[in-house]
N, C-alpha and C positions, 0 to 999 in steps of 0.2 A: 091845863099845863100850868105849872108853878112859875112864879116870877124868876126864881133862881135858874131853872132850866132854860128859860127864854134868854136870860142874860148871858149864859154861857154859850149860846148858839147851838143847842142840841138839835134843833130842827133845821139848821142850815145845811144846804147841800154841799158836799165836798167840792173843793175847788179843783177843776180840771183844766188842763192846758191843751189847746188845739195844736195840731202838728205844725201849722205855719208859725204860731207864736213860739213853739219850742225850738224850731230851726232858727228863728231870728233872735233867740235869747242871747244875752251877752256871753254866757258861759260856753255855749256851742260855738259862737263866733271866735272866742278866744282859743278854744281847743283846736278849731279848724285852722286858725292862723299859725299856731305853734306847729301843728302837724305839717302844714305847707311850707313853713320855714325849713324844716328838716328835709322835706321832699325837694324843695328848691336848691338847697345846698348840695344834696347828694346828686341831683340831676345836672346842675351847672358847674358846681365846684367853686362858686364865688359867693361872697357875702352879699353883694348887690343883687344877684339872682335870687338868693334865699329871701331877702327882704321884699323883693317884688312878689314872689310867690306867697309870702306870708301876708302881705297887704291884700292880695287878691283873696286869700282865704278868709281874712277878717272882714272884708267888705261884701263879698258875694260867695259865701260858703256853698250855696245851692249849686253854683256853676263850677267853682274852683275845685271842690273835692272830687266830683265825678271826672273832671278833666285830668286831675292828678292820678286817679285810679286807672284811667284809660292809658295814660302815659307809662304806667308801671310804677307804682308808688316807691320812690326812693331809688329807682334804677337810673344809671347814667344815660345821658342823651346819646343816641346813636350818631356816630360821625358819618357824614355822607361820603 
């Protein structure tokens, strides 16, 4: 192998990302937070509720997104 090929990293394995590191990436957390701000506002009708949902989406997207889907994403909260 020539020095030029070695310098360019021709034999380097392609970088792959595991599922756990992909879920905990900042971009996924940001998108989750934004989506849950929308869900929280539609569900509660208040800015405070939207921010709480968004914070949960940003901090624990693995839990918050499935909970939002189970609640019916963007649907109003059923009154008792």
